[in-house]
C-alpha positions as CSV (number, residue, x, y, z in Angstrom):
1,Q,13.9,14.0,0.5
2,V,12.0,10.8,0.2
3,Q,9.5,10.7,-2.6
4,L,6.9,8.0,-3.1
5,V,4.9,7.7,-6.3
6,E,2.0,5.4,-6.7
7,S,0.7,4.0,-9.9
8,G,-1.7,1.3,-11.2
9,G,-5.1,2.7,-10.1
10,G,-8.1,2.8,-12.3
11,L,-11.8,2.0,-12.8
12,V,-12.7,-1.7,-12.8
13,Q,-15.8,-3.8,-12.3
14,A,-16.5,-5.8,-9.1
15,G,-14.5,-9.1,-9.1
16,A,-11.7,-7.7,-11.2
17,S,-8.0,-7.4,-10.1
18,L,-5.6,-4.5,-10.0
19,R,-1.9,-4.2,-9.1
20,L,-0.7,-1.0,-7.5
21,S,2.9,-0.1,-7.4
22,C,4.8,2.5,-5.3
23,A,8.2,3.7,-6.4
24,A,10.5,5.1,-3.8
25,S,13.3,7.6,-4.5
26,V,15.7,6.4,-1.7
27,R,19.1,4.8,-1.7
28,T,18.4,2.4,1.2
29,F,15.0,1.1,0.3
30,S,15.8,-2.2,1.9
31,T,15.7,-0.6,5.3
32,Y,12.3,0.9,5.0
33,N,9.1,-0.5,6.4
34,M,6.3,0.0,3.9
35,G,2.5,0.3,4.1
36,W,-0.6,0.9,2.1
37,F,-3.5,2.9,3.3
38,R,-6.7,4.1,1.7
39,Q,-9.2,6.8,2.1
40,A,-12.8,6.7,0.7
41,P,-14.9,9.9,0.3
42,G,-16.2,11.1,3.6
43,K,-14.2,8.6,5.6
44,E,-11.0,8.6,7.5
45,R,-7.8,7.1,6.1
46,E,-7.6,3.4,7.0
47,F,-4.9,0.8,7.0
48,V,-4.8,-1.8,4.2
49,A,-1.5,-3.7,4.3
50,A,2.1,-3.4,5.5
51,L,5.4,-5.2,5.0
52,A,8.5,-4.9,7.1
53,W,11.9,-4.5,5.6
54,G,13.5,-7.9,5.0
55,G,10.1,-9.2,4.1
56,G,9.8,-11.1,7.4
57,S,6.5,-9.6,8.5
58,T,3.2,-8.8,6.8
59,N,0.0,-7.4,8.2
60,Y,-3.4,-7.0,6.5
61,A,-6.7,-5.3,7.4
62,D,-9.4,-7.9,8.0
63,S,-11.4,-6.4,5.1
64,V,-8.7,-7.4,2.6
65,K,-7.2,-10.6,4.0
66,G,-7.2,-13.3,1.4
67,R,-7.8,-10.9,-1.4
68,F,-4.9,-8.5,-1.3
69,T,-1.1,-9.3,-1.3
70,I,1.7,-6.9,-0.5
71,S,5.2,-7.5,-1.8
72,R,8.4,-5.6,-2.4
73,D,11.2,-5.6,-4.8
74,D,14.2,-4.0,-3.1
75,A,16.3,-4.1,-6.3
76,K,13.7,-1.8,-8.0
77,N,12.8,0.3,-4.9
78,T,9.1,-0.7,-5.2
79,V,6.4,-2.0,-3.1
80,N,3.3,-3.6,-4.7
81,L,-0.2,-4.3,-3.8
82,R,-2.0,-7.0,-5.7
83,M,-5.8,-6.7,-5.3
84,N,-8.0,-9.5,-6.3
85,S,-11.8,-10.0,-6.1
86,L,-12.3,-6.2,-5.8
87,K,-15.5,-5.0,-4.3
88,P,-17.3,-1.6,-4.6
89,E,-16.3,-0.9,-1.0
90,D,-12.6,-1.0,-2.0
91,T,-13.2,2.2,-3.8
92,A,-10.8,4.8,-2.4
93,V,-7.6,6.7,-3.0
94,Y,-4.7,4.4,-2.1
95,Y,-1.6,5.8,-0.5
96,C,1.8,4.3,-0.1
97,A,3.7,5.0,3.2
98,A,7.3,4.5,4.4
99,R,9.5,4.7,7.4
100,R,13.2,4.0,7.7
101,S,13.8,2.0,10.8
102,L,16.3,-0.3,12.5
103,R,13.3,-2.3,13.7
104,Q,11.3,-4.5,11.3
105,S,7.7,-3.5,11.6
106,S,4.5,-4.0,9.7
107,S,2.5,-1.5,11.6
108,S,-1.1,-0.6,10.9
109,S,-0.8,2.8,12.5
110,P,-0.3,5.8,10.1
111,D,1.7,7.4,12.9
112,D,4.4,4.8,12.3
113,Y,5.1,6.1,8.8
114,D,7.0,9.3,8.0
115,Y,6.6,9.6,4.2
116,W,3.5,9.4,2.1
117,G,2.8,9.4,-1.6
118,Q,0.1,11.5,-3.4
119,G,-2.2,8.5,-3.9
120,T,-3.8,6.7,-6.7
121,Q,-7.5,6.4,-7.3
122,V,-9.2,3.0,-7.3
123,T,-12.8,2.8,-8.3
124,V,-14.8,-0.4,-8.3
125,S,-18.2,-0.4,-10.0
126,S,-20.9,-2.9,-9.1
């Protein structure tokens, strides 16, 4: 069973930075496509960023381009999300997602991921 555990959330002021991490309990993490999604109160879950296995492809939501950076460390079975210049509208629960695949993909669709973490809260005050 694949388990994903997010960490690094918190309460920050607008303009600050945070680094989220997602640790995966798998043996072949290097073959998993990884993504980050978020869900704000009263809103649907939305795509934030994705990174294909092998690191060859990244994808970002327009709302976070230039501010957020997704990266992975296959030796540590982790995927990270560096968030700079945070805005109040970035407030949400952030979820890590994964799918093992032969095909490299940085999909923005939640349907393309099989495993999800429990989420970590990010709150940005104005």
